[in-house]
C-alpha positions as CSV (number, residue, x, y, z in Angstrom):
1,X,-0.3,-0.2,-0.3
2,X,1.8,3.4,-1.0
3,X,-1.0,5.3,0.5
4,X,-2.3,5.2,4.3
5,X,-5.3,4.1,4.8
6,X,-7.2,7.0,6.8
7,X,-10.6,5.8,7.7
8,X,-13.8,7.6,8.8
9,X,-16.5,6.2,11.0
10,X,-19.7,7.0,9.1
11,X,-22.6,8.5,10.9
12,X,-25.9,6.0,11.3
13,X,-28.6,7.2,9.7
14,X,-32.1,8.5,12.1
15,X,-34.9,6.5,9.9
16,X,-37.6,7.3,12.3
17,X,-37.5,8.2,16.2
18,X,-40.1,8.5,18.9
19,X,-40.4,10.9,22.2
20,X,-40.4,9.4,25.7
21,X,-40.0,11.2,29.3
22,X,-36.5,11.2,30.5
23,X,-35.7,8.1,32.6
24,X,-35.0,10.6,35.4
25,X,-37.8,12.0,35.5
26,X,-36.6,16.0,35.6
27,X,-38.9,16.7,33.2
28,X,-36.9,16.5,29.8
29,X,-37.6,14.9,27.0
30,X,-36.1,11.6,25.5
31,X,-36.1,11.2,21.4
32,X,-35.0,7.7,20.6
33,X,-33.7,6.4,17.0
34,X,-35.8,4.0,16.1
35,X,-35.6,1.4,13.2
36,X,-38.8,0.8,11.0
37,X,-40.0,-2.0,13.8
38,X,-39.8,0.9,16.4
39,X,-36.5,-0.7,17.8
40,X,-34.2,1.3,19.3
41,X,-31.8,2.3,16.9
42,X,-28.2,1.4,19.2
43,X,-26.1,2.5,16.0
44,X,-27.1,6.2,16.4
45,X,-24.3,8.0,18.1
46,X,-23.3,11.5,17.8
47,X,-24.8,15.3,17.0
48,X,-27.9,15.2,14.8
49,X,-29.7,18.6,14.0
50,X,-33.4,18.5,15.1
51,X,-35.7,21.3,14.6
52,X,-38.2,21.7,17.5
53,X,-40.9,24.0,17.9
54,X,-38.8,25.8,14.3
55,X,-35.6,26.0,16.2
56,X,-32.7,24.2,15.6
57,X,-30.6,22.1,18.0
58,X,-27.9,19.7,18.5
59,X,-28.8,16.7,19.7
60,X,-26.0,14.1,21.4
61,X,-27.0,10.7,20.8
62,X,-25.7,8.3,22.7
63,X,-26.5,4.3,22.3
64,X,-30.0,6.4,20.1
65,X,-30.9,7.9,23.1
66,X,-30.4,11.5,22.7
67,X,-32.4,13.5,25.7
68,X,-33.3,17.9,24.9
69,X,-31.8,20.8,26.4
70,X,-34.5,22.6,28.5
71,X,-37.3,21.1,30.7
72,X,-41.1,20.7,29.6
73,X,-42.5,23.3,32.6
74,X,-46.3,22.9,31.4
75,X,-48.6,21.2,29.0
76,X,-47.6,22.4,25.1
77,X,-47.5,21.0,21.5
78,X,-44.0,20.3,20.0
79,X,-43.4,19.9,16.1
80,X,-39.9,17.8,16.2
81,X,-38.4,17.5,12.4
82,X,-35.2,15.5,11.5
83,X,-33.5,15.7,7.8
84,X,-31.8,12.8,7.6
85,X,-30.0,13.1,3.9
86,X,-33.3,13.3,1.2
87,X,-35.7,11.7,4.1
88,X,-37.4,14.4,5.9
89,X,-39.3,13.0,9.3
90,X,-41.9,15.5,10.8
91,X,-43.9,14.8,14.4
92,X,-46.8,16.4,16.3
93,X,-46.9,15.8,20.2
94,X,-49.1,17.0,22.7
95,X,-46.5,17.1,25.8
96,X,-49.1,16.7,28.8
97,X,-47.6,17.2,31.9
98,X,-48.6,16.0,35.4
99,X,-47.8,15.0,38.7
100,X,-47.0,12.1,37.4
101,X,-44.2,12.9,35.2
102,X,-44.7,14.2,31.4
103,X,-47.2,11.8,28.9
104,X,-46.4,12.2,24.6
105,X,-49.3,12.0,22.2
106,X,-48.6,11.7,18.9
107,X,-51.1,13.7,17.0
108,X,-51.4,12.0,13.2
109,X,-51.4,14.4,10.6
110,X,-54.2,12.0,8.9
111,X,-56.5,13.1,12.0
112,X,-55.4,16.8,11.3
113,X,-57.5,16.6,7.8
114,X,-60.1,14.0,9.1
115,X,-61.3,16.0,12.6
116,X,-61.6,19.6,11.6
117,X,-63.4,18.5,7.7
118,X,-65.5,15.5,10.6
119,X,-66.4,19.5,11.9
120,X,-67.5,21.1,9.0
121,X,-69.9,18.4,7.7
122,X,-71.4,18.3,11.2
123,X,-72.0,21.8,11.5
124,X,-73.2,21.9,7.9
125,X,-75.5,19.0,8.3
126,X,-76.7,20.9,11.5
127,X,-77.2,24.1,9.8
128,X,-74.6,25.9,12.7
129,X,-72.1,26.6,10.8
130,X,-71.3,30.1,12.1
131,X,-72.0,29.2,16.1
132,X,-69.0,25.5,14.8
133,X,-66.7,28.3,13.3
134,X,-66.8,30.6,16.4
135,X,-66.3,27.5,18.6
136,X,-63.7,26.3,16.8
137,X,-62.1,30.1,16.5
138,X,-61.6,29.7,20.3
139,X,-60.0,27.0,20.7
140,X,-57.8,27.8,18.3
141,X,-57.2,31.2,20.3
142,X,-56.8,29.4,23.6
143,X,-54.5,26.7,22.2
144,X,-52.2,29.6,20.5
145,X,-51.8,31.2,22.9
146,X,-52.0,29.2,26.2
147,X,-50.6,26.0,24.6
148,X,-47.8,27.4,21.6
149,X,-50.1,25.5,19.3
150,X,-48.5,27.3,15.2
151,X,-50.3,27.1,12.1
152,X,-47.1,27.0,10.6
153,X,-46.6,23.6,12.8
154,X,-49.8,22.3,12.1
155,X,-50.1,22.8,8.2
156,X,-45.7,21.3,7.8
157,X,-47.6,18.1,10.3
158,X,-50.4,17.4,8.0
159,X,-47.7,17.6,4.7
160,X,-45.6,15.4,6.3
161,X,-48.7,13.5,7.5
162,X,-49.9,13.3,4.0
163,X,-46.1,12.6,2.9
164,X,-46.4,9.6,4.3
165,X,-49.7,8.2,3.6
166,X,-48.1,8.4,-0.2
């Protein structure tokens, strides 16, 4: 061999992830890199870029698990997005905070389309469209101002959910 061999380690890519409360229950979230069977991918190590509610963060993964730097103090909506090569993964969660800890509930992009259409269908059938629209607007403003729900996050989660269906 004329040239010395210089090998570089290739970082494992994150194909999917799930969100849980950190084991120490300190109010922080653990992001777990998973494979297609939702088993932890222990080969994921190093820094990976995630966008959390529009803010880009570098998360350090060790054996497939990373912990967010900021604790969650109250119930809120959180949109996680990660771009791995040509694949973009985005998930919307509702994080419910209680005395027992944080319970993350994944919100499907499909539900973001079906539920409003169902509400509009019911409103149309009951001829109460204006009252229903007012109630939806009040719920949206409540969630927007007190729980951190943003229209941009809803639209982006819906688009990524539709991409997964196709």
